[in-house]
C-alpha positions, 0 to 999 in steps of 0.5 A: 368905966373904972369903978362901975359894973359893966352892963349885962343883959339876957340873950334870947333865941327866937324860932322862926319856923317857916313853911309854904302855905296856900297863900304864901309863907307861914310861921308858927306862933304860940299863945302865952298863958298862965302866970307868965309875962305877956299872957294871952299874947301871940309869940314865937317859940323862944327862950333865953340862954340857960347859962354860959355853957349854952350857945344861941343855936343850942338854946334854939334847938332846946326850946323848939323841942321843949315848947313845940316838940320838934327836932332841929338839926344845927345845920338847918338853922339860919340866922335871920335877925337881931333885935336890941329890945327894951321893955316898957318897964325898962329892962333890955335884952338882945333877941336873936331870931333864926329861920328854920325850914326843915325839922322833924315832928309835928309842932304842938303845945308841949308846955300847957302851963305857959302856952294854951295854943299854937298855930300857923299864921301867914307871914303877911297877916300876923295875928293880934294881940302879939308881943310887940318885941316879937312883932318887931323881929318879924317885921324886920325879917319881912322887910329883908333887914337883919337888925333893929332897935326896939326900945319901948317907952314907959307906958307903952303896951306890951302888945303890938300897937301901930301907934306905939311901934318903936321898931327902927331898922338898922341897915346892914353894910351894902344894903341898897334902898332908901332910909327907914322912913321912906321904906316905911312910907312905901310899905304903908302905900303898897305893902311889904317890899322884898327888894330895892334897886337903885336907879338914880341918875349918876348925878348929885341929888338924884334918889330913885329906887325900883321897889319889888313887892312881895306879890311881884308888883313893881313901883318906883320910889323917888325922893326929891331934892327940894320941896319945890320939886316935890310940889311940882311933881305931885301937882302934875300927877294930881292935875293934868298927868292923868289925861295922858292915861297909859302914857305916864305913871300913876301916883300911888302915894306922896309924903310932903314931909319926906319929899317922897312919892311912890308911882307905878312902873311903866314899860320900855327903855329910855330913849337916851343913847338908844340906837334905831334904824332911821325909819324907826327913829322917824316913827318914834319922833312922830309919837313924841310929837303926839305925846307933846300935843297931849301934854299941852292940850291936857288943860286949856291954855290961856294967853299971857302978856308976859315975856320970857320969865327966865331972863331974870336968872340970866346974870346968876347963870352967866356968873356960874358959866363964865369960866366955861364960855368961849370967846364971844359967847357971853356977848351972843347970849346978852344980845339974844336976851336983849332981843327977847325983852321985846317978845310978845307973850304966848299962850301958857298951859301945862308943860313937862319942863324936862321933855327930853329923850332921857325922860321918854321910854319906848317899848319896842314890842308894843310900840308904846311911848311913855313919859316920866319925871314931872318934877320940873312941870309948871305952867308955861308956853308949850314951846318950852318943852321943845328946848331940850328935845331940839338937841335930838333933831339937830342936823336931822330935818326928817326927825324935826318934820316927824315931831311936827307931824305928830304935834299936829301943827308947825311952830308959829313965828313967835314960838320960833323966836322964843324957842331960840332964846329959851335954848340959849338960856337953857344952855347957859343954865346947864353950863353953870350947873357944872355937870359934865354932860350938861356942860358939853350939851350947853356948849354944843348948843351955843355953838350951833345957835351962833352959826345957824341962829335957829333951833 
């Protein structure tokens, strides 16, 4: 602003001298000593620009020679990270961190008045105590990010302390992955993540990433659309899902404030849209029936006297679906709902809630079947899990027989009645949701049920 002096602050150049160690990458650190800031703390070889005549690369090369006795060619300097830092005393500065993997000379202490030790340390096991500003730069570098803000508060220690960690990553344009809080939650659970792959559905609200660990591990990170979905999925993972053993992922960590979970990865590919020969299809569907039985028997069921609970949502779903319904559809839906009002209750137990080909994965090499996505899991009648699956066996009595063979028993008459009505109500719900895929599936299912009167 006019009349005010522009803000000015120092620019630092930090050297991330990196080599491959026996247990992974290592970086060179020096320990500050004497009458200097942060004496006794570990820090990168670094220094500020001497003046406007010197650029940051020249400053880095000069400091490397003066402090560590190594010679670096400008062509071997790679930009790594920028950190905007504010010290506990209030002074701010900008740090430019550069990675160097090729140099001449053996690193060693060259300025004993301000440095009393120097050594190589694993990048994933940094020493303590360390200057918090330096640690922020290295943490940003380890995360794969390129910039961070590290504004310390008055009273914060100069040395890094987890309780006073002020490092906030600033993602670069094109960065793939969740926000900073979810990244930090994930790394607290499984260690440093080196890469993220967005595997969300092409549907509003889906947020799922494949996280690649520094040692080759793979996990999935999911942020739920609501606290209700989060609570359902966590309850399933902590309750009955372990009974499925290797057929389902394992919960690694959950954070209710973020609605986030970290789970292990399972093999195979989604059965949604997959094409297999008829004999292989029957084999897969038999395994699907067996997996459904394992879900429903994971916890003893109990008899319920209630009818179909989703009838209470009928008017809301009809209001949302009405513009997309065909002639006679609403009358058919209401007639089915009226019929269902007199149904007797069924035994209730754990259900997946979204048991369909999209959430089933088949490993063709091992012949293993896996089930994922338990955010719609709740206690209900077992037949609920066949509502969306029934669309997959439509017109294929051989696939329906394979499912029943795997399940170990046929549906009861009461379950058949519930299945038809639940399929009708699920169709209306999908049409009301507005998603093109659900809209088409819902209209197709309604048309089929109006003709056959059965699922």
